MOPAC internal coordinates of N, CA, C and O (Angstrom, degrees):
PM7 1SCF
backbone

  N    0.0000 0     0.00 0     0.00 0    0    0    0
  C    1.4492 1     0.00 0     0.00 0    1    0    0
  C    1.5245 1   110.52 1     0.00 0    2    1    0
  O    1.2310 1   120.48 1   133.42 1    3    2    1
  N    1.3299 1   116.68 1   -46.58 1    3    2    1
  C    1.4560 1   119.94 1  -179.60 1    5    3    2
  C    1.5206 1   111.60 1   -64.20 1    6    5    3
  O    1.2310 1   120.77 1   145.31 1    7    6    5
  N    1.3111 1   116.13 1   -34.69 1    7    6    5
  C    1.4637 1   120.22 1   178.99 1    9    7    6
  C    1.5212 1   110.63 1   -61.99 1   10    9    7
  O    1.2310 1   120.31 1   136.90 1   11   10    9
  N    1.3186 1   117.02 1   -43.10 1   11   10    9
  C    1.4692 1   120.04 1   180.00 1   13   11   10
  C    1.5124 1   111.58 1   -68.05 1   14   13   11
  O    1.2310 1   120.06 1   143.99 1   15   14   13
  N    1.3016 1   117.49 1   -36.01 1   15   14   13
  C    1.4734 1   120.32 1   177.11 1   17   15   14
  C    1.5225 1   109.94 1   -65.48 1   18   17   15
  O    1.2310 1   120.43 1   138.02 1   19   18   17
  N    1.3214 1   116.79 1   -41.98 1   19   18   17
  C    1.4744 1   120.45 1   178.15 1   21   19   18
  C    1.5240 1   111.15 1   -64.20 1   22   21   19
  O    1.2310 1   120.36 1   138.48 1   23   22   21
  N    1.3277 1   116.93 1   -41.52 1   23   22   21
  C    1.4643 1   120.36 1   179.49 1   25   23   22
  C    1.5263 1   110.39 1   -65.80 1   26   25   23
  O    1.2310 1   119.96 1   137.75 1   27   26   25
  N    1.3267 1   117.68 1   -42.25 1   27   26   25
  C    1.4647 1   120.94 1   178.77 1   29   27   26
  C    1.5212 1   110.65 1   -64.31 1   30   29   27
  O    1.2310 1   120.16 1   138.26 1   31   30   29
  N    1.3146 1   117.31 1   -41.74 1   31   30   29
  C    1.4624 1   120.70 1   178.68 1   33   31   30
  C    1.5226 1   110.79 1   -64.28 1   34   33   31
  O    1.2310 1   120.34 1   137.36 1   35   34   33
  N    1.3246 1   116.95 1   -42.64 1   35   34   33
  C    1.4581 1   121.61 1   179.28 1   37   35   34
  C    1.5234 1   111.16 1   -63.30 1   38   37   35
  O    1.2310 1   120.25 1   137.50 1   39   38   37
  N    1.3323 1   117.14 1   -42.50 1   39   38   37
  C    1.4670 1   120.53 1   177.53 1   41   39   38
  C    1.5200 1   111.23 1   -63.42 1   42   41   39
  O    1.2310 1   120.23 1   140.14 1   43   42   41
  N    1.3247 1   117.16 1   -39.86 1   43   42   41
  C    1.4586 1   120.91 1   178.54 1   45   43   42
  C    1.5203 1   110.92 1   -63.75 1   46   45   43
  O    1.2310 1   120.56 1   136.17 1   47   46   45
  N    1.3093 1   116.54 1   -43.83 1   47   46   45
  C    1.4640 1   120.75 1   179.87 1   49   47   46
  C    1.5171 1   110.89 1   -64.87 1   50   49   47
  O    1.2310 1   120.32 1   136.74 1   51   50   49
  N    1.3201 1   116.99 1   -43.26 1   51   50   49
  C    1.4592 1   120.29 1   179.93 1   53   51   50
  C    1.5169 1   111.90 1   -65.38 1   54   53   51
  O    1.2310 1   120.28 1   138.89 1   55   54   53
  N    1.3143 1   117.06 1   -41.11 1   55   54   53
  C    1.4752 1   120.00 1   178.91 1   57   55   54
  C    1.5200 1   110.45 1   -68.08 1   58   57   55
  O    1.2310 1   120.12 1   139.70 1   59   58   57
  N    1.3141 1   117.38 1   -40.30 1   59   58   57
  C    1.4598 1   120.24 1  -179.51 1   61   59   58
  C    1.5228 1   111.13 1   -67.78 1   62   61   59
  O    1.2310 1   120.12 1   143.31 1   63   62   61
  N    1.3159 1   117.38 1   -36.69 1   63   62   61
  C    1.4512 1   119.13 1  -179.74 1   65   63   62
  C    1.5234 1   111.27 1   -73.90 1   66   65   63
  O    1.2310 1   119.83 1   155.51 1   67   66   65
  N    1.3247 1   117.92 1   -24.49 1   67   66   65
  C    1.4643 1   120.54 1   179.23 1   69   67   66
  C    1.5193 1   111.36 1   -75.90 1   70   69   67
  O    1.2310 1   119.97 1   142.97 1   71   70   69
  N    1.3179 1   117.67 1   -37.03 1   71   70   69
  C    1.4630 1   120.92 1  -175.33 1   73   71   70
  C    1.5273 1   112.74 1   -93.21 1   74   73   71
  O    1.2310 1   120.20 1   144.52 1   75   74   73
  N    1.2824 1   117.22 1   -35.48 1   75   74   73
  C    1.4575 1   123.38 1  -178.04 1   77   75   74
  C    1.5345 1   113.21 1    51.16 1   78   77   75
  O    1.2310 1   120.07 1  -110.71 1   79   78   77
  N    1.3130 1   117.48 1    69.29 1   79   78   77
  C    1.4629 1   118.70 1   176.63 1   81   79   78
  C    1.5282 1   110.54 1   -63.89 1   82   81   79
  O    1.2310 1   120.77 1   -16.71 1   83   82   81
  N    1.3126 1   116.14 1   163.29 1   83   82   81
  C    1.4631 1   121.57 1  -174.91 1   85   83   82
  C    1.5329 1   111.54 1   -59.63 1   86   85   83
  O    1.2310 1   120.53 1   141.42 1   87   86   85
  N    1.3207 1   116.60 1   -38.58 1   87   86   85
  C    1.4654 1   118.96 1  -178.69 1   89   87   86
  C    1.5238 1   110.46 1   -65.24 1   90   89   87
  O    1.2310 1   120.32 1   139.67 1   91   90   89
  N    1.3237 1   117.00 1   -40.33 1   91   90   89
  C    1.4669 1   120.30 1   179.56 1   93   91   90
  C    1.5203 1   110.54 1   -66.36 1   94   93   91
  O    1.2310 1   119.98 1   141.32 1   95   94   93
  N    1.3184 1   117.64 1   -38.68 1   95   94   93
  C    1.4618 1   120.38 1   177.74 1   97   95   94
  C    1.5211 1   110.94 1   -63.46 1   98   97   95
  O    1.2310 1   120.42 1   142.04 1   99   98   97
  N    1.3343 1   116.80 1   -37.96 1   99   98   97
  C    1.4576 1   120.11 1   176.50 1  101   99   98
  C    1.5123 1   112.24 1   -63.42 1  102  101   99
  O    1.2310 1   120.69 1   139.76 1  103  102  101
  N    1.3144 1   116.28 1   -40.24 1  103  102  101
  C    1.4651 1   120.80 1   178.93 1  105  103  102
  C    1.5255 1   109.76 1   -66.43 1  106  105  103
  O    1.2310 1   120.44 1   139.72 1  107  106  105
  N    1.3280 1   116.76 1   -40.28 1  107  106  105
  C    1.4687 1   120.48 1   179.58 1  109  107  106
  C    1.5238 1   110.23 1   -64.84 1  110  109  107
  O    1.2310 1   120.43 1   136.54 1  111  110  109
  N    1.3405 1   116.79 1   -43.46 1  111  110  109
  C    1.4775 1   119.94 1   178.66 1  113  111  110
  C    1.5186 1   111.03 1   -64.09 1  114  113  111
  O    1.2310 1   120.50 1   140.78 1  115  114  113
  N    1.3329 1   116.66 1   -39.22 1  115  114  113
  C    1.4653 1   119.67 1   178.29 1  117  115  114
  C    1.5228 1   110.58 1   -64.31 1  118  117  115
  O    1.2310 1   120.57 1   139.69 1  119  118  117
  N    1.3244 1   116.52 1   -40.31 1  119  118  117
  C    1.4664 1   120.16 1   177.95 1  121  119  118
  C    1.5168 1   111.70 1   -64.12 1  122  121  119
  O    1.2310 1   120.33 1   139.84 1  123  122  121
  N    1.3298 1   116.98 1   -40.16 1  123  122  121
  C    1.4605 1   120.20 1   177.79 1  125  123  122
  C    1.5259 1   111.01 1   -65.95 1  126  125  123
  O    1.2310 1   120.46 1   141.30 1  127  126  125
  N    1.3335 1   116.72 1   -38.70 1  127  126  125
  C    1.4619 1   120.61 1   178.50 1  129  127  126
  C    1.5266 1   110.34 1   -62.21 1  130  129  127
  O    1.2310 1   120.79 1   134.23 1  131  130  129
  N    1.3193 1   116.09 1   -45.77 1  131  130  129
  C    1.4733 1   120.25 1   180.00 1  133  131  130
  C    1.5267 1   110.10 1   -63.99 1  134  133  131
  O    1.2310 1   120.31 1   137.67 1  135  134  133
  N    1.3350 1   117.02 1   -42.33 1  135  134  133
  C    1.4639 1   120.29 1   178.67 1  137  135  134
  C    1.5267 1   110.82 1   -62.27 1  138  137  135
  O    1.2310 1   120.05 1   138.04 1  139  138  137
  N    1.3350 1   117.51 1   -41.96 1  139  138  137
  C    1.4597 1   121.10 1   177.47 1  141  139  138
  C    1.5286 1   111.14 1   -64.89 1  142  141  139
  O    1.2310 1   120.51 1   140.70 1  143  142  141
  N    1.3332 1   116.63 1   -39.30 1  143  142  141
  C    1.4625 1   120.21 1  -179.76 1  145  143  142
  C    1.5324 1   110.93 1   -65.76 1  146  145  143
  O    1.2310 1   120.34 1   138.28 1  147  146  145
  N    1.3047 1   116.96 1   -41.72 1  147  146  145
  C    1.4719 1   119.88 1   178.29 1  149  147  146
  C    1.5226 1   110.13 1   -65.97 1  150  149  147
  O    1.2310 1   120.55 1   138.02 1  151  150  149
  N    1.3224 1   116.55 1   -41.98 1  151  150  149
  C    1.4644 1   120.16 1   177.12 1  153  151  150
  C    1.5182 1   112.01 1   -63.35 1  154  153  151
  O    1.2310 1   120.37 1   141.12 1  155  154  153
  N    1.3375 1   116.90 1   -38.88 1  155  154  153
  C    1.4614 1   120.78 1   177.24 1  157  155  154
  C    1.5193 1   111.66 1   -64.49 1  158  157  155
  O    1.2310 1   120.83 1   140.10 1  159  158  157
  N    1.3246 1   116.02 1   -39.90 1  159  158  157
  C    1.4653 1   119.43 1   177.10 1  161  159  158
  C    1.5220 1   110.63 1   -64.33 1  162  161  159
  O    1.2310 1   120.38 1   142.54 1  163  162  161
  N    1.3213 1   116.88 1   -37.46 1  163  162  161
  C    1.4695 1   120.08 1   176.97 1  165  163  162
  C    1.5245 1   110.72 1   -65.36 1  166  165  163
  O    1.2310 1   120.57 1   140.60 1  167  166  165
  N    1.3448 1   116.51 1   -39.40 1  167  166  165
  C    1.4652 1   119.85 1   177.29 1  169  167  166
  C    1.5232 1   110.83 1   -61.96 1  170  169  167
  O    1.2310 1   120.73 1   136.52 1  171  170  169
  N    1.3286 1   116.20 1   -43.48 1  171  170  169
  C    1.4661 1   119.88 1   179.26 1  173  171  170
  C    1.5293 1   110.62 1   -64.47 1  174  173  171
  O    1.2310 1   120.42 1   139.34 1  175  174  173
  N    1.3281 1   116.81 1   -40.66 1  175  174  173
  C    1.4609 1   119.99 1   179.67 1  177  175  174
  C    1.5284 1   110.82 1   -66.65 1  178  177  175
  O    1.2310 1   120.63 1   140.34 1  179  178  177
  N    1.3393 1   116.40 1   -39.66 1  179  178  177
  C    1.4640 1   119.47 1   179.04 1  181  179  178
  C    1.5323 1   110.55 1   -62.71 1  182  181  179
  O    1.2310 1   120.10 1   139.58 1  183  182  181
  N    1.3444 1   117.41 1   -40.42 1  183  182  181
  C    1.4606 1   120.48 1   178.00 1  185  183  182
  C    1.5357 1   110.02 1   -65.11 1  186  185  183
  O    1.2310 1   120.39 1   140.40 1  187  186  185
  N    1.3314 1   116.85 1   -39.60 1  187  186  185
  C    1.4613 1   120.40 1   178.32 1  189  187  186
  C    1.5300 1   110.64 1   -64.38 1  190  189  187
  O    1.2310 1   120.87 1   137.32 1  191  190  189
  N    1.3342 1   115.93 1   -42.68 1  191  190  189
  C    1.4633 1   120.30 1   179.55 1  193  191  190
  C    1.5322 1   110.44 1   -63.30 1  194  193  191
  O    1.2310 1   120.57 1   138.72 1  195  194  193
  N    1.3373 1   116.51 1   -41.28 1  195  194  193
  C    1.4650 1   120.36 1   178.03 1  197  195  194
  C    1.5276 1   110.83 1   -64.58 1  198  197  195
  O    1.2310 1   120.39 1   142.43 1  199  198  197
  N    1.3300 1   116.86 1   -37.57 1  199  198  197
  C    1.4624 1   120.95 1   178.74 1  201  199  198
  C    1.5350 1   110.32 1   -63.81 1  202  201  199
  O    1.2310 1   120.90 1   136.23 1  203  202  201
  N    1.3272 1   115.88 1   -43.77 1  203  202  201
  C    1.4620 1   119.28 1   179.43 1  205  203  202
  C    1.5258 1   110.64 1   -65.38 1  206  205  203
  O    1.2310 1   120.73 1   143.94 1  207  206  205
  N    1.3223 1   116.21 1   -36.06 1  207  206  205
  C    1.4545 1   119.98 1  -179.92 1  209  207  206
  C    1.5299 1   111.14 1   -70.35 1  210  209  207
  O    1.2310 1   120.31 1   141.21 1  211  210  209
  N    1.3405 1   117.02 1   -38.79 1  211  210  209
  C    1.4666 1   120.58 1  -179.33 1  213  211  210
  C    1.5257 1   110.70 1   -66.74 1  214  213  211
  O    1.2310 1   120.66 1   141.55 1  215  214  213
  N    1.3443 1   116.34 1   -38.45 1  215  214  213
  C    1.4562 1   122.05 1   176.99 1  217  215  214
  C    1.5321 1   111.69 1    50.84 1  218  217  215
  O    1.2310 1   121.16 1  -131.76 1  219  218  217
  N    1.3232 1   115.38 1    48.24 1  219  218  217
  C    1.4634 1   121.52 1  -178.94 1  221  219  218
  C    1.5116 1   109.02 1  -115.21 1  222  221  219
  O    1.2310 1   120.23 1   -52.66 1  223  222  221
  N    1.3201 1   117.17 1   127.34 1  223  222  221
  C    1.4538 1   121.87 1  -176.44 1  225  223  222
  C    1.5365 1   110.47 1   -65.50 1  226  225  223
  O    1.2310 1   120.77 1   -48.15 1  227  226  225
  N    1.3296 1   116.13 1   131.85 1  227  226  225
  C    1.4540 1   121.91 1   176.64 1  229  227  226
  C    1.5154 1   114.81 1    86.40 1  230  229  227
  O    1.2310 1   119.58 1  -177.78 1  231  230  229
  N    1.3303 1   118.40 1     2.22 1  231  230  229
  C    1.4640 1   120.87 1  -177.76 1  233  231  230
  C    1.5241 1   112.20 1   -92.25 1  234  233  231
  O    1.2310 1   120.03 1  -178.01 1  235  234  233
  N    1.3217 1   117.55 1     1.99 1  235  234  233
  C    1.4601 1   119.62 1  -175.83 1  237  235  234
  C    1.5225 1   112.43 1   -64.26 1  238  237  235
  O    1.2310 1   119.71 1   145.14 1  239  238  237
  N    1.3164 1   118.15 1   -34.86 1  239  238  237
  C    1.4708 1   120.16 1  -179.68 1  241  239  238
  C    1.5236 1   110.83 1   -66.83 1  242  241  239
  O    1.2310 1   120.35 1   141.85 1  243  242  241
  N    1.3226 1   116.93 1   -38.15 1  243  242  241
  C    1.4650 1   120.27 1   178.27 1  245  243  242
  C    1.5265 1   110.40 1   -62.40 1  246  245  243
  O    1.2310 1   120.28 1   130.72 1  247  246  245
  N    1.3222 1   117.07 1   -49.28 1  247  246  245
  C    1.4526 1   120.20 1  -176.25 1  249  247  246
  C    1.5250 1   111.23 1   -67.88 1  250  249  247
  O    1.2310 1   120.24 1   144.28 1  251  250  249
  N    1.3225 1   117.14 1   -35.72 1  251  250  249
  C    1.4556 1   119.96 1   177.33 1  253  251  250
  C    1.5331 1   110.16 1   -65.31 1  254  253  251
  O    1.2310 1   120.39 1   136.83 1  255  254  253
  N    1.3188 1   116.86 1   -43.17 1  255  254  253
  C    1.4681 1   120.79 1   178.70 1  257  255  254
  C    1.5280 1   110.60 1   -65.04 1  258  257  255
  O    1.2310 1   120.13 1   141.09 1  259  258  257
  N    1.3208 1   117.37 1   -38.91 1  259  258  257
  C    1.4630 1   120.24 1   178.71 1  261  259  258
  C    1.5189 1   111.31 1   -64.90 1  262  261  259
  O    1.2310 1   120.93 1   137.89 1  263  262  261
  N    1.3269 1   115.82 1   -42.11 1  263  262  261
  C    1.4656 1   119.43 1   177.95 1  265  263  262
  C    1.5161 1   112.01 1   -63.89 1  266  265  263
  O    1.2310 1   120.45 1   137.80 1  267  266  265
  N    1.3471 1   116.75 1   -42.20 1  267  266  265
  C    1.4629 1   120.32 1   177.57 1  269  267  266
  C    1.5234 1   111.06 1   -62.26 1  270  269  267
  O    1.2310 1   120.31 1   137.01 1  271  270  269
  N    1.3149 1   117.02 1   -42.99 1  271  270  269
  C    1.4587 1   121.72 1  -178.98 1  273  271  270
  C    1.5273 1   111.03 1   -62.17 1  274  273  271
  O    1.2310 1   120.90 1   131.53 1  275  274  273
  N    1.3352 1   115.89 1   -48.47 1  275  274  273
  C    1.4669 1   120.01 1  -179.79 1  277  275  274
  C    1.5271 1   111.10 1   -62.58 1  278  277  275
  O    1.2310 1   120.53 1   138.76 1  279  278  277
  N    1.3244 1   116.59 1   -41.24 1  279  278  277
  C    1.4622 1   120.24 1  -178.73 1  281  279  278
  C    1.5269 1   110.84 1   -68.20 1  282  281  279
  O    1.2310 1   119.83 1   138.68 1  283  282  281
  N    1.3169 1   117.93 1   -41.32 1  283  282  281
  C    1.4575 1   121.06 1  -177.28 1  285  283  282
  C    1.5254 1   112.02 1   -68.67 1  286  285  283
  O    1.2310 1   119.95 1   153.04 1  287  286  285
  N    1.3060 1   117.70 1   -26.96 1  287  286  285
  C    1.4711 1   120.45 1   179.53 1  289  287  286
  C    1.5204 1   112.33 1   -72.02 1  290  289  287
  O    1.2310 1   119.77 1   165.39 1  291  290  289
  N    1.3061 1   118.05 1   -14.61 1  291  290  289
  C    1.4669 1   121.28 1  -179.35 1  293  291  290
  C    1.5199 1   111.94 1   -72.24 1  294  293  291
  O    1.2310 1   119.47 1   150.99 1  295  294  293
  N    1.2974 1   118.62 1   -29.01 1  295  294  293
  C    1.4585 1   121.56 1  -178.08 1  297  295  294
  C    1.5093 1   110.47 1   137.05 1  298  297  295
  O    1.2310 1   120.52 1    12.59 1  299  298  297
  N    1.3315 1   116.62 1  -167.41 1  299  298  297
  C    1.4644 1   120.07 1  -176.63 1  301  299  298
  C    1.5270 1   113.25 1   -59.58 1  302  301  299
  O    1.2310 1   119.78 1   141.23 1  303  302  301
  N    1.3124 1   118.02 1   -38.77 1  303  302  301
  C    1.4663 1   120.90 1   179.30 1  305  303  302
  C    1.5162 1   111.79 1   -66.56 1  306  305  303
  O    1.2310 1   120.38 1   140.84 1  307  306  305
  N    1.3219 1   116.88 1   -39.16 1  307  306  305
  C    1.4606 1   120.27 1   178.04 1  309  307  306
  C    1.5116 1   111.85 1   -68.01 1  310  309  307
  O    1.2310 1   120.60 1   140.36 1  311  310  309
  N    1.3438 1   116.46 1   -39.64 1  311  310  309
  C    1.4704 1   120.13 1   177.13 1  313  311  310
  C    1.5236 1   110.26 1   -63.76 1  314  313  311
  O    1.2310 1   120.41 1   140.84 1  315  314  313
  N    1.3111 1   116.82 1   -39.16 1  315  314  313
  C    1.4656 1   120.41 1   177.73 1  317  315  314
  C    1.5278 1   110.27 1   -64.00 1  318  317  315
  O    1.2310 1   120.30 1   136.32 1  319  318  317
  N    1.3167 1   117.04 1   -43.68 1  319  318  317
  C    1.4653 1   120.60 1   179.73 1  321  319  318
  C    1.5391 1   110.41 1   -63.41 1  322  321  319
  O    1.2310 1   120.26 1   141.36 1  323  322  321
  N    1.3280 1   117.12 1   -38.64 1  323  322  321
  C    1.4653 1   120.39 1   179.49 1  325  323  322
  C    1.5252 1   110.39 1   -65.21 1  326  325  323
  O    1.2310 1   120.08 1   140.82 1  327  326  325
  N    1.3340 1   117.44 1   -39.18 1  327  326  325
  C    1.4692 1   119.95 1   178.40 1  329  327  326
  C    1.5115 1   111.33 1   -67.76 1  330  329  327
  O    1.2310 1   120.31 1   139.02 1  331  330  329
  N    1.3187 1   117.02 1   -40.98 1  331  330  329
  C    1.4634 1   121.11 1  -176.61 1  333  331  330
  C    1.5126 1   111.11 1   -70.06 1  334  333  331
  O    1.2310 1   120.33 1   137.18 1  335  334  333
  N    1.3196 1   116.98 1   -42.82 1  335  334  333
  C    1.4616 1   120.61 1  -176.93 1  337  335  334
  C    1.5027 1   108.27 1   -80.46 1  338  337  335
  O    1.2310 1   120.10 1   180.00 1  339  338  337

């Protein structure tokens, strides 16, 4: 029974990836946006962590700019995360 379910699922995935209907493309773009946004948030957090580790007065603008730059390079989701954070 499980074998047939796996085969049916695999056939569905293969057929859907071959045709790429508009709804599936929207879901894929949404997934990429979310992945970029999470990656952008990680970039911002990494810059914040580095700033706390450096513990140098007046360096906050540098680390904030670095985090924004790294996040924005990820794509639309990363740019959105940089603006929000």
